[in-house]
N, C-alpha and C positions, 0 to 999 in steps of 0.2 A: 237945761241945756248948762245952766248955770253949774248945777250940781257935778256934773261929769268934769270941769275943769277946777274945779275947788281941791279935789284931793292929789290933782297932778300940780298944783300951785304948791299947797299944802306938804310934798313932798321936796318939792324943790327947796323950799326955805327950811324945810327941815336938812335937807341935805346942804346948805349953806352955812346954816348957824350951829350944827353941831359940831365942825373940826373946831371952829372958835370958843366952844367952850373948856374951860381949864378939864387935863387929865387929871384921870386918877392918880394918886398918889402910888407909887409903887416905893414896896420897900428895897435898897440898894441890897446888892448881895453882900452876905459875911465877908468882913477881910480875912485871909487866912489867915492859918494860926503861923505863928514863928516857932519855925522847931529848933532846940537848945543842944540837942543831939543829933547826929547823922543817922538816918535810916538804917537798921540790921535786915538785913536779904540772906536768904537761907535757901540753900535746891538740893531736894532730894532728889539723889540721881535715878532709883529704883533699878539699879541694873546697867545704864546708859551711862556714856561717856560725858562728863561733867564739861558743858559749853564755853564754862567762866575760867576753864583750868587753860594753862600756857602749854600749848604740846608740844614744843621742843625746850621744854624745864628751861627757859631764860636764853639759851644756846643761841649764837648766830651762825645758822647755815650758810654756807655759801652753795649755790646751785650746782648738784654734785652735773654735770653731762655726762651724760650715757658714750663712751666710747666705743664703735664697732668694726673702726678699721683705722689705717691710715690717715684718710682724709678728716677726720674728727680728732685727730689728736694737733692738740699747739706744740709750740716751738719747745715754750717753758717748762712744758709736764714731761719733755723725752728723757729719758734719763739713759745715757751713751756707754754701753758695755762692753763695744770694744770693735773693731773695725778687721776687717778681713780681707785679700786680696784676691777675687775669682775670677777666672778667666780674661785676666789683662788690668782690672780696674776693681778698685777700692768698693766694697760695701758698707755700710755703720749698721751693726748689729745695736738695737735699740731695745729699751723694756718697754714691753707694752701692758696693758691691764694688769692688774695682778702680778707682773713680775713676768707674763711671759714674752719672748722672744719674739721681736721681727727686724727684717733686714731691710733698710733704705738705698738706693740707689740715686748716684747726682739724678737731679731735675725732678725727683718726685714730689708732688703735692703733697700738703700738709693743710689742719685748719684755718692757718692762719701765715700761711707763704711757702715754701719750698724750700730743697738742698741743693745748693749752691755748689758747693764743691766737698768732696771728700779727699782726704790723703791720708797719708797713713798713721798720722797720729792725733788728726782733727777733721770735724767736719762743720762746715760752715752753712748755715740756713739766713734764708733771707725773711726776715720777717715783713709780711706785706700790708697785713691787716693785725687789729689791738681789737678781740671782742667786734669782729664783724664789721669794723669800722674801718674802711681802708688809710692806710697811713699817707700822710703827703711827700713822705721821702721813706724808703723802704730802707730797715734797719738789718746790719749783719749780722751775724751771732754766732759767736764759734765755740763752739764744745770739744773738749779733748781729752785725751788718754793719759791717764797720769802712767809714766811705766811701773813697772812691778820691779822694786830695791830686790838684786838677788839675794837668796837666800844664805844667811850665815853658818858655816859648819863650826 
């Protein structure tokens, strides 16, 4: 019966003594070499676009807004071309995208406000938001038609 206990006792002593023995000496990893010149990278596009090349050529581009109607137009982007009187009230002729003309009536909504009033030589807009953020105090913007100078004969 003693022979059965010895392997168990020997295993227990071996398991307790082994961690106390000094560990084998491992060599530390070598220190990384210090580079004196920066690394040089190259890229072979093989017909593909170079992912490291600036797509816009360094130009700062303002996000272009797609204008599909009057409700997409900002007051600042409107170019007043003329004012006409139709059926007893004034309408403003404004330049739309690419110079395409449209007419505005009093009360018509725009992207950042609405048409407050139209008179014979000026249009007053009320700006209620700026870049989608509501203004705490609306701002009136007046755009005028400059009268043409008479032709000299």
